[in-house]
Structures are given as structure tokens and as C-alpha cells.
C-alpha positions as CSV (number, residue, x, y, z in Angstrom):
1,M,-47.8,10.3,47.4
2,P,-48.1,9.8,51.2
3,R,-51.6,9.1,52.5
4,R,-53.4,9.4,56.0
5,D,-56.3,7.4,56.7
6,Y,-59.1,8.5,59.0
7,E,-62.0,6.4,60.1
8,D,-64.8,8.1,62.0
9,G,-62.2,10.4,63.7
10,P,-63.0,13.8,65.2
11,N,-59.9,15.2,63.4
12,A,-60.8,13.8,60.0
13,P,-60.8,16.3,57.2
14,K,-64.1,16.5,55.0
15,A,-63.9,14.5,51.9
16,N,-63.8,16.6,48.7
17,C,-64.2,13.8,46.2
18,L,-65.8,10.3,45.8
19,V,-63.7,7.6,44.1
20,P,-65.1,4.3,42.9
21,A,-62.6,1.6,43.4
22,A,-62.4,-2.2,43.3
23,G,-60.1,-4.5,45.0
24,V,-59.7,-8.3,45.5
25,V,-59.3,-10.8,48.3
26,V,-57.0,-13.2,46.4
27,V,-56.9,-16.6,47.9
28,D,-54.7,-19.5,46.8
29,D,-55.3,-23.2,46.9
30,A,-53.9,-23.5,50.4
31,G,-56.5,-20.9,51.7
32,R,-53.8,-18.1,52.1
33,V,-54.7,-14.5,51.3
34,L,-52.5,-12.2,49.2
35,L,-51.5,-8.9,50.8
36,Q,-49.2,-6.1,49.8
37,R,-47.3,-3.6,52.1
38,R,-48.2,-0.2,50.7
39,T,-45.5,2.4,50.0
40,D,-47.9,5.3,50.8
41,N,-48.7,4.3,54.4
42,G,-46.6,1.3,55.3
43,M,-49.5,-0.9,56.1
44,W,-50.6,-4.3,54.8
45,A,-53.4,-4.1,52.4
46,L,-55.5,-6.0,49.9
47,P,-54.7,-5.2,46.3
48,G,-57.0,-2.6,44.7
49,G,-57.5,0.9,43.5
50,R,-59.3,3.5,41.5
51,M,-61.5,2.4,38.8
52,D,-60.7,3.8,35.3
53,L,-63.4,5.2,33.0
54,G,-64.9,2.4,30.8
55,E,-63.6,-0.2,33.3
56,S,-65.8,-2.8,35.2
57,P,-65.2,-3.6,38.8
58,A,-63.8,-7.1,37.8
59,G,-61.5,-5.6,35.3
60,C,-60.2,-2.9,37.8
61,G,-59.6,-5.7,40.3
62,I,-57.7,-7.9,37.9
63,R,-55.6,-4.8,36.5
64,E,-54.9,-3.5,40.1
65,T,-53.8,-6.9,41.4
66,R,-51.4,-7.4,38.4
67,E,-50.0,-3.9,38.8
68,E,-49.4,-4.0,42.5
69,T,-48.5,-7.8,43.1
70,G,-47.4,-9.3,39.7
71,L,-50.2,-11.9,39.9
72,D,-52.7,-12.7,37.2
73,I,-56.2,-13.6,38.8
74,E,-59.6,-14.5,37.9
75,I,-62.6,-13.2,39.8
76,T,-64.7,-15.9,41.5
77,G,-67.1,-14.0,43.6
78,I,-67.9,-10.8,45.6
79,V,-67.0,-10.0,49.3
80,G,-68.9,-6.9,49.6
81,T,-69.6,-3.3,48.8
82,H,-68.0,-0.8,51.1
83,T,-68.4,2.9,51.7
84,N,-68.4,4.9,54.8
85,P,-68.7,8.7,54.7
86,G,-66.5,8.9,57.9
87,H,-63.7,7.0,56.2
88,V,-61.5,9.2,54.2
89,F,-58.0,9.1,52.7
90,A,-56.1,12.4,52.8
91,Y,-53.2,13.0,50.4
92,D,-50.5,15.6,50.5
93,D,-51.9,17.3,47.3
94,G,-55.2,18.3,49.1
95,E,-57.4,15.5,47.8
96,V,-59.4,14.0,50.6
97,R,-61.2,10.9,49.3
98,Q,-64.2,9.0,50.2
99,E,-63.9,5.7,48.7
100,F,-66.8,3.6,47.3
101,S,-65.2,0.2,47.0
102,V,-66.4,-3.2,45.5
103,R,-64.4,-6.0,47.1
104,L,-64.2,-9.0,45.0
105,L,-63.0,-12.6,45.6
106,G,-60.3,-14.0,43.3
107,R,-57.8,-16.8,42.7
108,P,-54.4,-16.8,41.1
109,I,-54.0,-18.2,37.7
110,G,-50.5,-17.0,36.7
111,G,-47.7,-14.5,37.0
112,G,-45.4,-14.3,40.1
113,L,-45.2,-12.2,43.2
114,Q,-43.3,-8.9,42.6
115,V,-43.3,-5.5,44.2
116,S,-44.3,-2.3,42.3
117,D,-44.2,1.5,42.9
118,E,-47.3,1.0,45.1
119,S,-46.1,-2.0,47.1
120,R,-42.8,-2.6,48.9
121,E,-43.6,-6.2,50.0
122,V,-46.1,-8.8,48.6
123,A,-46.8,-12.1,50.4
124,W,-49.2,-14.8,51.2
125,F,-50.6,-15.2,54.7
126,S,-52.8,-17.7,56.5
127,P,-56.0,-16.0,57.8
128,A,-54.5,-16.3,61.4
129,Q,-51.3,-14.6,60.4
130,T,-53.2,-11.5,59.3
131,D,-54.4,-10.8,62.8
132,E,-50.9,-9.4,63.9
133,L,-50.1,-7.4,60.8
134,P,-50.2,-3.6,60.8
135,M,-53.2,-2.6,58.7
136,V,-55.9,0.0,58.7
137,P,-59.2,-0.8,60.3
138,S,-61.0,-1.0,57.1
139,T,-58.7,-3.7,55.7
140,R,-59.3,-5.7,58.9
141,K,-63.1,-5.4,58.2
142,R,-62.7,-6.5,54.6
143,L,-60.7,-9.6,55.9
144,A,-63.4,-10.3,58.6
145,D,-66.0,-10.2,55.9
146,W,-64.2,-12.6,53.8
147,R,-63.4,-14.9,56.7
148,G,-67.0,-14.8,57.9
149,G,-68.6,-15.3,54.4
150,V,-70.6,-12.1,54.9
151,I,-71.6,-10.1,51.9
152,P,-72.1,-6.5,53.2
153,V,-74.0,-4.3,51.0
154,V,-72.9,-1.0,52.7
155,R,-70.4,-0.4,55.4
């Protein structure tokens, strides 16, 4: 389902739902970060998604990373908790989502890179390489938080 991202834009539609989510900044032993190129907007992003009922943020991050990238990971820390009422995702079915996201830190422990129905490319990048990749502003902020060692409570 195609998605459009709006962040503090004057033409942004009003959110009609709030969705808890979790995602992971997965870093390998060489200091590279795992990114996926999303099928819904064509942008590079961190793995993550909607939390299921009965699921913890860590469980959600582990599941979403496996589903979207093929990697098994373990959670090693937290990058931050992010929400911004002015940042919404609009879907073709009429859902306009304000996300409440817990961004975790993880490391790979198994599996192998593979694409899914949500990712058309999956790859490792050095932190400097991420600067030139097409991505939405909120993903850049999450990467900057990780690179800076900042643990934001609300954003």
C-alpha cells in the first residue's frame, strides 16, 4: 500500500489513528548500519513496524527485522522514543497514522540478508554512506540520534 510521509507540513492531513511501533538500528561488528529500501515509498529506512497485541517493543523489533531483512538480531539497547503529532503517514485506504515509535539498538546474530514484500533492497552502510541516501527526515533523525549517542524521550 503506497504511503506518503508528512512532517510538520502545511498540507499534511490530520491523523486519524495512533499506532505503537518499534524499530531497530542494527549495527554489525564493523560499525555498519542495516537499512532497507521500502517498497511503499522507495526510501531507505530502518527496519521496524506496528506492534502486535501481546508483543513487547523488543519482540516487535526482532520480528520486524527478521520479516523485512532476513536477519536474526538481539536487542542491546535503546536509541529513543519518538513521536511527533505533526509527523503522519497517509495511506491510500484513508488511514493517516501518527506513529509512536520505540527505536532500539540491536546486533545481528544469524540469518542472511533478503528482501521481503516490504523491502526491495537490504544492505549495510557505513554511517557516512547514509548521508547521501534518499530517506524521510525522521529516519535521518533516528540515525543522527544513534550516531550522537542521544537518547531522546520525545521527538
